Residue, then its C-alpha position, 0 to 999 in steps of 0.5 A: x579931524x580937520x577934514x571933518x570939521x571943514x566938511x561940517x563947516x561947509x555943510x552948515x553954510x548950505x553947501x555954498x548955496x546963497x544965504x536966503x531961503x529955507x531949507x528941510x534937512x532929511x535924515x533917513x535911516x533904515x533897519x533890518x529886523x528878523x520877523x517870525x510870528x510863532x503863534x504860540x498864544x493862539x487858542x486851538x480847539x481840541x475838539x476839532x483836532x487842532x493841537x497846539x504847535x511849536x515852531x523851532x528856527x534851525x537857522x537864521x537864513x529860514x526866517x523872513x526879514x523886514x526893513x523898516x524905514x524912517x525919515x525925519x524933517x527939520x526945517x532950517x533957515x539959511x545962515 
């Protein structure tokens, strides 16, 4: 716990940089999602021979993965 507290103090003191100027604090986060469109609500025209289709997932390796990335910035003044 002591190491964490020392690190937090050093970080908040701008890593030992001079105490003048403005800084931008960035927070970066990424998250993976599984994405599959089943289209169960899609309208089909039976007169054209288009019947409603059902899709099952047999294993998650067959589903595409999508990564979402967020970056937020917070302006800080030197302390």
